[in-house]
N, C-alpha and C positions, 0 to 999 in steps of 0.2 A: 837431485844431484846436490851436493852440498857448495858452499861458498867456494871454498878451495879448487874444487873440481871445476867449478865455472871460471874462475880465472885462469886455471891451466888451459881450460878449453880455448877462452878467447885469445891467450897469448899465442897459442898455437896457431890458431886462425889468423892472426896478424902476422905473426913471421913469415906466413905463406903468401902474402899480398904482394911482395917482389915490387913494390915502389922504388924507384931511384930519385936521386938527389936529395937535396935538404927539405925536409917537410916545412910545410908553412906553418905559420902561428895557429894554434889550435883554438884560439877564439879567446874573449874574455872569461872573466871569473862568472859571468852573467850567464854563460853558456851559448852565447850568440855565435852564429856561424862565424868562422874567419875571415877576413878580408881577402885572402889568398889562400885558397884550398889547393892541397895535391894530393893526388894528381888532378888535372881537370880533364874528363873523357871528351866534353861536347861544350861548345857554347851554350847550350841549352842548359847544362848542369850550372855553369857559372851564373847564368841569368836566375835560376832558381833558388840559388844561395845568395845573391845579391837582394832578390825579392824577399827572401826569410829574414834576412838581416833588416830589410827596411820595414817589415811588417813585424818585427819584434817578436818572430817565433824562436823561442829559445829551447822548448822541449816538444816532444812529441808523445801523444798519448794513444795507445792502442788497447784495445779490449776485445778478447775473444776467449773460448774454453781453454783450460790449462792443457788438454789434449790435443789442441789446434797449434801446428808449427812450434812445439817445445814449449809452448806456454810462458812462465815467468823465466825458465832457464834460457829457452831461445831468444827472449827479447835482451837479455843480458849480452849473450853472445852477439846479436845483430846490432846493438849499440857499439860494441867494438868495432864491428867491420864497418859500420857508418861512419864514424868518427875518424878511424883511420883511412878510409876511402877518400873523405871530403876534408879532411884536415881541420875537423870541426870539435866541438865540447859539447855535443849536443845531449841531452838526458832524454831516455826514452822511458816512460812511465808504463808500465804494464798492469791492467785490471784485470783478474780473472771475471769472464763473463760467461754468459750462457752458451748453447749449441749454435752452430752456423746458422740454421733458420732463425733461431731466435733472435741473434744480433742484429740479422739483417731486418726483422720485423721491429725491432727496438730502434734502430736508426731511421726506419721509415716513419715511425711515429714522431719522433724527435723534428725530423725534418717537415712534417705537417704542421706541428705545434710551433715552428719558427725558432726552435732551441739548436744550439749546437750539437754536433754528433758526439755522444760518449766515446766514440774511436775515430782517429783521423784517418786510419786506415780500414776500410771493410773486407774481411774476409767472406768469400763466398764459394759456395760448390757450382758446378755448371747446373744442377737442377733447383739452386736457390737464385742464381742468378738469370737464368731465362726468364721468369715470370716478372723480374723488374726492370727488363730491357727498355721497356717504353714509359717508366714512371718516373724520369728525371732523377732518380735517386742518387745517381753517380755522376761526377763530371767528366764530360769528354775531353780526352787530352791525347796527343799522339806521342804515346811512349817511345816510338822509335827514335824519337830524337835525341835521347838519352844514351844511346849504347847500340853498337853493331850486334850485340847480342840477342836485343829485342827487336825482332823483325814482325812484319804483320801478322804471320801465322800463330803468333803468341797471344795477340789482342782480341778480345770479345769483340762483338758487333758494336759498332758506332765508338770504337776506342774507348770503352767503358772501363775496362779493367785487364788486367795482364796474367796469363797462366804462369804462376810461379812453381807449382809442383805437377807431378803427374800420379796418378793412382791405377794400378794394375791389380784387378781382383784375381783370384785364384781358387785353389783348394789347398788350405793350409792343414797339413797332416802330421800325426805323431809317428816320428821315423821308427819308433819301437814297435809300435801296432801295424805299420803299413810297410811291408818289405818291399825292396827296390822292383821285385817282378810285379808289384801289385800296384805300382804309382800309376795314376790314372792317365791315360792319354788322351781319352775322349769323355765327356760328360756322362755317357750312357754307362761307362764303367763301374760308377758309383751306385748303380742301380742294382749290382749284384746282390743276392739275397744274404750273401755272407756279411755285409756291412749293416744289415739291420738293426736298428737301435744305437749304432755306432756312429751315426751322422748328426753333425749339428748345422742349422743355417742361421742367419740373422732373423729378427723378426720383421726386417725392412727388406729381406729379399733381395740384398745389394747385388747389382749386376746382371740378375736373370732378365730385367726388362731390356737391357742393352744387346745381350746376345740374341735377344728374339729378331734384331735386323742385321745379324751376321747372315750371309750367303746361305749357311747350311740349316738356318731356322727360320720360322715365321712366329708370330705371336700365337697361333693356334698350337703350333710344335711345342713351344715352351710352356704352355699351359697343360698341354698332355704329359710333358716330362716331369712338370711339378707334382701332378697327381700320382706319378709312380714314384717320385721322391719321397713324397710324404709318409709313405708306408715304409720307408726306410729311417725316418727320422727318430732320433732319440731325444732331441731337444732343441731350443732355441736359445741362441746367446748372444750377445752384443759385441760389436766391435770393441777390442779392448779386453776382451775377457778369453783370449787365447791361451792363457795358463790353465784354462779347463781342458783343451787339447793336449797340453803338455803333461797333466797329471794322468791321462788316460780316461779321464771321464767320459770323453768321446774320441774316437779315432781320426775324425777329420771335421773340418768345418767348409760347406760347400754352399756358396761362395763366401769368401772372405772380403774384406773392404781394401784389401792391398797388402803388399808384403812386409810393408814398415812395420806392422802390428806384431807379426811373427818375429821379425828381425829383432826386435826388442827383446823378445824372450831368448832368442836365440844367442845372443850376446853374454846373455847369463847362464848359457850350457843347457837350455831346455832342448828337448829332443824334437824339434819342429823343423819342416821345411815347407815349400810352397812349389805347388806344380800348376801350371797354365795349360790347360787342356787344349789341345789343337782347335777344337770348335767352337772355344770360348774366350778367346783372345780380345780384350777390349781396353781401352785407357781412358779414364776422366781425369778431371783437373780441378785443383783448388785457384782460385781468383784472388788477386789483391785490387782493389780500386779506392779511388778518394770520394767519399761522399761530398754532396753540394755544401753540406752545412759543416764541413770540415773546419776545425779551429785552426790548423796549421796545414793547410793545402800545399804548401811548398815543399815543405819538410817529407810530407807524405808521399810525394811524387819521388823524392831523392830516396826514402827508404824502400820503395819499391824498385828501384833501379838497383840499390845496394844489394837486394835479395837475388837480383839477377845475375849479378857478377859471379865469377867463379868463387870467390870467397864466400858471399853471401850463400850459394848453393852447397858449398861444403860445410857451412855453419848449419844449414837445414838438415843436411844428412848426419851431421853428428849429434845433433840434439832430437831429430826426429826420424831418422831414418828416410827422409824424404828428399827428393829433388826433382827436376824435369829432364827426363829421360831425352829430350832432344837438343839440350844444351851441351856444349863442349864441356869435358871434364866430369860428366853425370856420373855419380857411382851406381845410380840404378841401371843405367845403360850397361855399366861394366859387368854388373850382376846378371842381367838378363842374357849378356853376350857368354857368361861363363856357365849358364845352365843351359846354352843350345837354343835359347829363345829368340827368334826374329821379330823384333817390333813391327816390322814393315807389314806384318800379316794382322796386326790389331786393328780394331774398329776403333777410330778415333771419335769417342763420344764428347766433343767440347760443347760450350754453351751453344753455339749456332745450331749444332746437330741436333741439341735437346731442345732448344726453340722451334727448329722445322719439324719435330716428331711430338706433338702434344699428346699423341695417343700413348706414349710411354707411361705417363703418370696414370692413366687409368688401367694400364696392364699391371703396373706394380701393385694398385691397389686390388686387384683382383689376386694376383700372387701372394699378397700377404693374407687375404681372408682364407686363403688354401692352406697355408701353413699355420695360421694362428687357430683356425677351426679344427685342423687336425690334431692341434696341440692341447 
């Protein structure tokens, strides 16, 4: 997205913030938090703003992959939301980094070496957060103090992180190749021999380990299913390679990593859609937390709160087609409703769920071996 488009995006998001009254001073030219921010949602927010000022926190550094939360474009949009929300003039510096697992590993090494974290806010998935819950990597903090929108159900165990976006895997398919009558209602529908060689899946078999714990399945049933699916596979593709479905190289992707990847192509006119089979509904999450070695921990907590506001969630959806379906104003929730999907039927696989089921990692390894050996 070019600079002009980013500017229009930020302006549109800020216009929808709906603040009233005279805005407080936006801070000095040094970028320090303003003495009086507007609006103030809670006493805790004011405390964090005061602490940031006293600790000379004038900027926030974040680092993750360009493919996460809109990358540099997202960071620019979130900077506007942040400063409008708090009446500040904080600079958010984004540094493109590695994948989510590698970012977690890097911050872990920095903490062990006594160094400041290379990112003030750590992004994790449920699978990358679960193994570090007991490693004192993240600062425990009661994020519910910040906003009524952040309730305990959005928090990771020990108050270490906050669910910021939800990911709902399904089947992304080419609408030119899969006719309405053939749209897959259940997972077994893709085993039809007519789809032989026309199906792709990810090399990391996203989502299959989770559906194993739905009531319709067991781990053994999923392995039996995968053995049949591999006979129909035409190839392995990664998340973000949905254009290969759009071009017709494959008719479908079973399973995808979430509708947001297809939506990126749909808005460009690609003939794609996603279906969530009745027996495969699961939802996972991405989390944001503050490393213990964060250089700007006060601003980091305020940043997480900003992304949970309605304006922050709108920015997330605008730049990445992601938000949290359980927050008021969710575009994903509206999309699911329009498609006749009931999220209450999903298996909620948050970090507590993943931590309680360590067998999932072994199952995923076995399923990965099945698809990679087949191909």
